[in-house]
C-alpha positions in Angstrom: -28.3 23.5 33.1 -24.8 24.1 31.8 -24.3 22.1 28.6 -21.5 21.7 26.1 -22.2 21.3 22.4 -19.6 19.3 20.6 -19.9 20.2 16.9 -18.0 18.4 14.1 -18.7 20.3 10.9 -18.2 18.5 7.5 -17.8 15.2 9.3 -18.3 13.1 6.2 -15.7 15.1 4.2 -13.2 14.8 7.0 -13.6 11.1 7.1 -13.2 10.8 3.4 -10.1 13.0 3.3 -8.5 10.9 6.1 -9.1 7.7 4.1 -8.0 9.3 0.9 -5.1 11.7 1.4 -5.1 12.4 -2.4 -8.2 14.5 -1.9 -6.3 17.2 0.0 -6.8 20.5 -1.7 -9.2 19.1 -4.4 -12.8 20.0 -4.8 -15.0 17.0 -3.9 -18.6 16.4 -3.0 -20.3 13.4 -1.2 -23.5 12.3 -2.8 -26.2 10.2 -1.2 -28.4 8.3 -3.6 -31.0 7.0 -1.2 -33.3 9.9 -2.0 -35.7 10.3 -4.9 -32.8 12.0 -6.6 -29.1 12.1 -5.7 -28.1 15.1 -3.6 -24.9 16.5 -2.1 -24.7 15.9 1.6 -21.2 17.3 2.2 -18.3 18.8 0.4 -14.5 19.4 0.9 -13.0 22.8 1.8 -11.8 23.2 -1.8 -15.4 23.3 -3.0 -16.8 26.4 -1.3 -19.2 27.3 -4.1 -21.1 24.1 -3.7 -24.0 23.8 -1.2 -25.5 20.9 0.6 -28.8 19.9 -1.1 -27.5 20.5 -4.6 -27.8 17.7 -7.2 -24.5 16.4 -8.7 -25.2 18.2 -11.9 -25.6 21.5 -10.1 -22.4 20.9 -8.2 -20.5 20.2 -11.4 -22.0 23.4 -13.0 -20.4 25.4 -10.1 -17.0 23.6 -10.2 -16.5 21.4 -13.3 -13.4 19.7 -11.8 -15.3 18.5 -8.7 -14.9 14.8 -7.7 -18.1 12.9 -7.0 -17.9 10.5 -4.0 -20.6 8.0 -3.0 -21.7 8.5 0.6 -20.7 5.8 3.0 -23.2 6.4 5.8 -22.3 3.2 7.7 -18.7 4.4 8.2 -19.8 8.0 9.1 -22.2 6.6 11.7 -19.6 4.2 13.0 -17.0 7.0 13.6 -19.6 9.2 15.2 -20.9 6.4 17.4 -17.3 5.8 18.6 -17.0 9.5 19.4 -20.2 9.5 21.4 -18.9 6.5 23.4 -15.7 8.3 24.1 -17.6 11.4 25.3 -19.6 9.1 27.7 -16.3 8.4 29.4 -16.1 12.1 30.2 -19.8 12.8 31.2 -22.6 10.5 32.2 -25.1 12.3 30.0 -24.4 12.6 26.3 -27.2 13.3 23.7 -26.9 12.3 20.0 -28.3 15.4 18.2 -27.6 14.1 14.7 -24.5 13.2 12.8 -21.7 15.5 13.9 -23.6 17.2 16.8 -23.6 16.0 20.5 -24.7 17.7 23.7 -22.8 16.9 26.9 -23.9 17.7 30.5 -21.0 19.5 32.1 -22.9 21.0 35.1 -21.1 19.9 38.3 -18.2 18.2 36.4 -15.7 21.0 36.5 -14.8 20.4 40.1 -14.2 16.7 39.4 -11.8 17.6 36.5 -10.1 20.5 38.3 -11.8 23.4 36.4 -13.7 24.0 33.2 -10.6 24.3 31.1 -9.5 20.8 32.2 -13.0 19.5 31.4 -12.9 21.0 27.9 -9.5 19.5 27.4 -10.9 16.1 28.3 -13.7 16.5 25.8 -11.2 17.4 23.0 -9.0 14.5 23.9 -11.9 12.1 23.6 -12.4 13.1 20.0 -10.0 12.1 17.1 -7.9 15.2 16.2 -8.6 15.0 12.5 -12.3 15.6 13.1 -11.4 19.1 14.5 -14.3 19.4 16.9 -15.6 22.8 18.0 -17.0 23.2 21.5 -19.5 25.7 22.8 -20.7 25.9 26.5 -23.8 27.6 27.7 -26.9 27.5 29.9 -29.0 25.3 27.5 -28.6 23.5 24.3 -29.2 26.3 21.8 -26.8 28.9 23.3 -24.2 26.1 23.5 -24.8 25.2 19.8 -24.6 28.8 18.7 -21.3 29.3 20.5 -19.9 26.1 19.0 -21.0 27.2 15.4 -18.9 30.4 15.8 -15.9 28.7 17.3 -12.7 27.8 15.2 -11.7 24.2 14.8 -10.3 22.6 18.0 -11.5 25.7 19.9 -14.0 26.5 22.7 -16.4 29.4 23.3 -18.3 29.9 26.5 -21.5 32.0 26.4 -21.3 35.0 28.8 -23.9 35.9 31.3 -25.7 38.2 28.9 -26.6 35.5 26.4 -29.0 37.7 24.4 -26.2 40.2 23.6 -23.8 37.3 22.7 -26.4 35.8 20.3 -27.6 39.1 18.7 -25.2 39.3 15.7 -25.7 35.6 14.8 -27.8 34.5 11.8 -31.4 33.2 12.2 -30.1 30.2 10.1 -28.8 28.8 13.4 -32.3 28.4 14.8 -33.5 24.8 15.3 -36.9 25.5 13.7 -38.7 24.5 10.5 -37.3 25.8 7.2 -40.5 27.7 6.6 -40.1 29.6 9.8 -36.6 30.8 8.9 -37.8 31.8 5.5 -40.6 33.7 7.0 -38.3 35.5 9.4 -36.0 36.6 6.5 -39.1 37.7 4.5 -39.9 40.1 7.4 -36.4 41.4 7.4 -35.3 39.6 10.6 -31.9 38.2 9.6 -30.1 38.1 13.0 -31.1 36.8 16.4 -30.8 40.4 17.6 -33.5 41.4 15.1 -35.8 38.6 16.4 -35.1 39.6 20.1 -36.2 43.2 19.3 -39.7 41.9 18.4 -42.3 41.2 21.0 -43.1 37.6 21.8 -46.8 38.2 21.1 -46.1 39.5 17.5 -44.0 36.4 16.7 -46.6 34.1 18.1 -49.3 35.8 16.1 -47.3 35.3 12.9 -45.7 31.9 13.5 -47.7 30.3 16.3 -45.9 28.2 18.9 -42.8 28.3 16.7 -42.8 32.1 17.1 -42.6 31.8 20.9 -39.8 29.3 20.7 -37.9 31.6 18.3 -38.3 34.5 20.7 -36.9 32.5 23.6 -34.0 31.1 21.6 -33.0 34.7 20.5 -32.8 35.6 24.2 -30.7 32.6 25.1 -33.5 30.8 26.8 -33.6 27.0 26.1 -34.9 24.8 28.8 -35.4 21.7 26.6 -34.1 18.7 28.5 -30.9 16.8 27.5 -31.9 13.3 26.3 -28.9 11.1 27.2 -27.9 8.0 25.3 -28.1 4.7 27.2 -24.6 4.0 28.4 -23.3 0.9 26.7 -19.7 0.0 27.7 -17.6 -1.3 24.8 -14.0 -1.9 23.9 -12.8 -1.0 20.3 -9.6 -1.6 18.4 -8.9 -0.6 14.8 -6.1 -1.1 12.4 -5.3 0.6 9.0 -3.7 -1.7 6.5 -0.7 -0.5 4.5 -2.3 -1.5 1.3 -5.9 -2.3 0.3 -6.4 -6.0 -0.1 -9.1 -8.5 -1.0 -7.4 -11.3 0.8 -9.8 -13.1 3.2 -6.8 -14.5 5.0 -5.5 -11.0 5.7 -8.9 -9.9 7.0 -9.2 -12.9 9.3 -5.6 -12.6 10.6 -6.1 -8.9 11.3 -9.4 -9.5 13.1 -7.7 -12.1 15.3 -5.0 -9.6 16.1 -7.5 -6.9 17.0 -9.5 -9.3 19.2 -6.3 -10.2 21.1 -5.5 -6.5 21.6 -9.1 -5.8 22.8 -9.1 -8.6 25.3 -5.7 -7.5 26.6 -7.0 -4.1 27.7 -7.4 -3.7 31.4 -11.2 -3.1 31.0 -11.6 -6.6 29.7 -9.9 -8.3 32.5 -12.3 -10.9 34.0 -15.0 -9.6 31.6 -17.1 -11.3 28.9 -18.5 -9.9 25.7 -22.0 -10.8 24.4 -21.5 -9.4 20.9 -18.9 -8.1 18.5 -19.3 -5.5 15.8 -17.0 -5.9 12.7 -16.4 -2.9 10.5 -14.3 -2.9 7.3 -13.6 0.3 5.4 -13.5 -0.7 1.7 -11.9 0.9 -1.3 -14.2 3.2 -3.2 -17.4 1.5 -2.1 -19.5 1.8 1.1 -18.2 0.1 4.3 -19.0 -3.5 5.2 -20.4 -3.9 8.8 -21.8 -6.9 10.7 -22.9 -7.4 14.3 -22.6 -11.0 15.7 -24.2 -11.9 18.9 -23.0 -14.9 20.9 -25.3 -17.6 22.4 -23.0 -17.5 25.5 -20.7 -14.6 26.5 -17.1 -15.0 25.3 -14.3 -14.5 27.7 -11.3 -14.9 25.4 -10.3 -13.6 22.0 -9.8 -17.2 20.9 -13.4 -18.1 21.6 -14.6 -15.0 19.5 -12.3 -16.0 16.7 -13.8 -19.5 16.7 -17.2 -18.0 16.3 -16.5 -15.3 13.6 -14.1 -17.2 11.4 -16.7 -19.6 9.9 -19.1 -16.6 9.5 -16.4 -14.6 7.7 -15.7 -17.5 5.3 -19.3 -17.4 4.2 -20.0 -13.6 4.4 -17.0 -11.4 3.9 -16.2 -8.1 2.2 -16.1 -8.4 -1.6 -14.0 -5.3 -2.2 -10.5 -4.4 -1.1 -10.2 -3.6 2.6 -8.4 -0.5 3.8 -9.2 -0.5 7.5 -10.6 -3.0 10.0 -12.1 -2.4 13.4 -13.7 -4.6 16.1 -15.9 -3.5 18.9 -16.8 -5.8 21.9 -20.2 -4.9 23.4 -22.7 -6.3 25.9 -19.9 -6.6 28.4 -20.5 -8.4 31.7 -18.6 -9.8 34.6 -17.7 -13.5 35.3 -20.5 -15.8 34.1 -19.7 -18.4 36.8 -17.6 -20.5 34.4 -14.0 -21.1 35.4 -11.9 -20.8 32.3 -8.8 -22.4 33.9 -5.7 -21.1 35.7 -3.5 -21.6 32.6 -5.5 -19.1 30.6 -5.4 -16.5 33.4 -1.7 -17.1 33.8 -1.3 -16.5 30.1 -3.2 -13.2 30.4 -1.2 -12.1 33.4 2.0 -12.8 31.4 0.8 -10.8 28.4 -0.1 -7.9 30.7 3.3 -8.0 32.4 4.9 -7.9 29.0 2.8 -4.9 28.0 3.7 -3.1 31.2 7.4 -3.8 30.7 7.2 -2.6 27.1 5.5 0.7 28.1 8.3 1.3 30.6 10.8 0.6 27.8 9.0 3.1 25.5 9.4 5.8 28.1 13.2 5.4 28.0 13.0 5.3 24.1 11.2 8.7 24.1 7.9 7.2 22.9 9.2 5.2 19.9 8.0 1.7 19.4 10.3 -1.2 20.2 8.2 -4.4 20.2 6.2 -5.6 17.3 4.2 -8.7 16.3 5.0 -10.1 12.9 1.9 -11.4 11.0 2.3 -13.6 8.0 -0.6 -12.7 5.7 0.4 -13.9 2.2 3.9 -15.6 2.3 3.3 -16.6 -1.4 2.9 -13.1 -2.7 5.4 -12.1 -5.3 5.7 -8.6 -3.8 7.7 -8.8 -0.6 5.9 -5.9 1.1 2.6 -7.8 0.9 3.8 -11.0 2.6 3.8 -9.9 6.2 2.7 -7.0 8.5 4.4 -5.5 11.5 1.9 -4.6 14.3 2.8 -2.7 17.5 2.2 -4.8 20.6 0.8 -1.8 22.5 -2.4 -0.7 20.9 -2.5 2.5 23.0 0.1 4.0 20.7 -2.5 4.4 18.0 0.0 3.2 15.3 -1.2 1.2 12.4 0.2 -1.9 10.8 3.1 -1.4 8.4 4.6 -3.5 5.7 7.6 -5.6 6.9 9.6 -5.0 3.8 9.4 -1.6 2.3 10.8 -0.6 -1.2 13.3 2.2 -1.1 14.5 4.1 -4.1 17.8 3.4 -5.7 19.9 5.2 -8.3 20.9 2.7 -11.0 22.9 3.1 -14.2 21.3 1.2 -17.0 22.8 -0.5 -20.1 21.5 -0.4 -23.7 18.8 -3.0 -23.0 17.8 -1.2 -19.7 19.4 -3.8 -17.5 21.3 -2.6 -14.5 25.1 -2.1 -14.9 25.9 -0.1 -11.8 24.2 1.0 -8.6 25.0 3.8 -6.2 25.1 2.8 -2.6 25.6 5.7 -0.3 28.1 8.0 -2.0 29.9 5.3 -4.0 29.0 3.5 -7.3 29.2 -0.3 -7.4 29.7 -2.0 -10.7 27.4 -5.0 -11.4 29.5 -7.9 -12.6 26.8 -10.4 -13.4 23.0 -10.8 -13.5 22.4 -14.1 -11.6 18.6 -14.2 -12.1 15.8 -12.1 -13.6 11.9 -12.4 -13.1 8.9 -10.2 -13.7 5.2 -10.0 -12.7 2.3 -7.8 -13.7 -0.5 -7.6 -11.0 -2.7 -5.3 -13.0 -5.9 -6.3 -11.1 -4.8 -5.0 -7.7 -6.3 -1.8 -6.3 -2.8 -0.3 -6.7 -1.4 -2.3 -9.7 2.2 -3.6 -9.5 4.3 -4.2 -12.6 8.0 -5.0 -11.8 11.1 -6.6 -13.2 13.4 -8.0 -10.5 17.2 -8.7 -10.8 19.4 -10.7 -8.5 22.9 -9.4 -9.3 26.5 -9.8 -8.2 28.4 -6.6 -7.4 32.0 -5.9 -8.0 32.8 -6.5 -4.3 31.4 -10.0 -4.5 28.1 -9.4 -2.7 24.7 -10.1 -4.1 21.9 -7.6 -4.3 18.2 -7.9 -5.3 16.7 -4.8 -7.0 13.7 -4.1 -9.2 12.5 -1.6 -11.8 8.9 -0.5 -11.4 7.6 -0.4 -14.9 4.8 1.9 -14.0 6.8 4.8 -12.5 10.0 3.8 -14.3 12.1 4.0 -11.2 14.5 1.5 -9.4 14.0 0.2 -5.9 15.4 -2.2 -3.3 13.4 -3.9 -0.5 14.7 -3.0 3.0 13.4 -5.2 5.9 
């Protein structure tokens, strides 16, 4: 059976580098501590001398400047679970072969997609680009895996008719066998699959038993092991990255409410009910927070789900700053025989018409966003950029929430006491006639501490201006809505 192997190498490291852009180009290892002793389970591209299975001490002995990161397995599994669900939209049979590896039945699907190239494109489109998946296609799982392992990121390799010749130069390390078997093969000088294929099956069976027969078949490109598909569970997911990590429960609840509204506004949820919701919060420097809440009665509106989860969140919520939030509606079903009222349906129709109109407007604006929802999350906050968020109405854009008021750098001329005396606006300098007000704050406990001194000043043209000096980077800024 023709099978595609979707291989995501270094999945853990890719997820960590996406959530922490500062790791780019730096050596880092991800360490799991659930074992008898901590071991390295992945590493960044800048740490090539480090191997999976090392202890942190061994890793540091190889590269002393290596950063040690705690493994966040809940987040890694969540991302891969979403990837598997997306692949199930392409093929009806998808097997979870372990974190970062999936097998997909493609036999007979090429005609439906208009050719194998279009089918492969659909597989790639189902996977987030930053994961840089590799795809191999072959007659059986092992040939497909071997092809994927030798494929560049975002590429595809199809095994030719002579699978044995294709596999011959590849290492025996690819074989899905016990470690002792691979060690034994190397001890006998069999380092490539071609070396193994040159042996007789009987000789390998004599030495390695049943494993020897399996190794011989794999080396010839023969793998008739069945694909074990996941049970298909329809779900709807929405996620949002926050512009700043925050411990505010109010911000978390408001963001969850927004994501639920977006999820129920999708065409797939029209007239549908959810029996459960999975909440996932990506936290700053600690493992993710995840909860699954099941409803006594299926919920047909975002408001009903919010009523259920808000009291739960007030009692059990993330205790570390939140960077990203996602919700997944599961156990989907049709109408439950309960009429929710014409007004609610009319409201949903109105929202969908607004979304359709907006998408038409985006086409004329060459894809740029035009409509946003403004969420007040902390109106009392002394830093204006943390008071409200701007969220795109259309979740299909993939855009995250952004701060409503963003500081922009200013060039300021200072006096002897470091107070502003002139500011350059455009190409012209404006003299400051008078300082009307001055205030400061030091939010040293935030994940990204803020220490600022604000000035409300009158310019020489009579207009007022509010600016501030960031006492941490010693630069001047102005908030621009």
